[in-house]
Residue, then its C-alpha position, 0 to 999 in steps of 0.5 A: x808246404x812245410x808239412x810236405x817237406x817235413x814228411x819227405x825229410x822224415x821218409x828220407x831219414x828213415x830210408x837212409x837210417x835202415x840202409x846198412x841193414x838192407x845190405x847186411x849178410x844174414x847171420x849163421x846160427x847152427x842148431x843141434x838137437x840130441x833126442x834122448x827119448x820119445x814117448x806117448x806117441x798119439x796118432x789121434x792127437x798128433x802129439x808126443x813127449x820128447x826128452x831132448x837137448x837143443x844147442x845153438x852156436x853162433x859168432x855174432x855177439x848181438x844175436x840171442x837165439x835162445x831168447x828168441x826161439x818160438x815153441x809150437x804148443x810146448x808142454x813141460x812135464x815134471x817127473 
């Protein structure tokens, strides 16, 4: 009996602790991309090299979009 009450209390605590997050509006992050150059386009391997700048603009101080961005198959080339 005590165990079931503890489980129910824990479940209620978790639900109410995350309640403010459920009603929050999504944050707006503006992303800009400036492409300088695209080279070595390969239709066979579905790849290319691009020289570009990526910028982020946001107002929420808790966000860190530059640290949480995910790159698909990145390759850094040094000249």
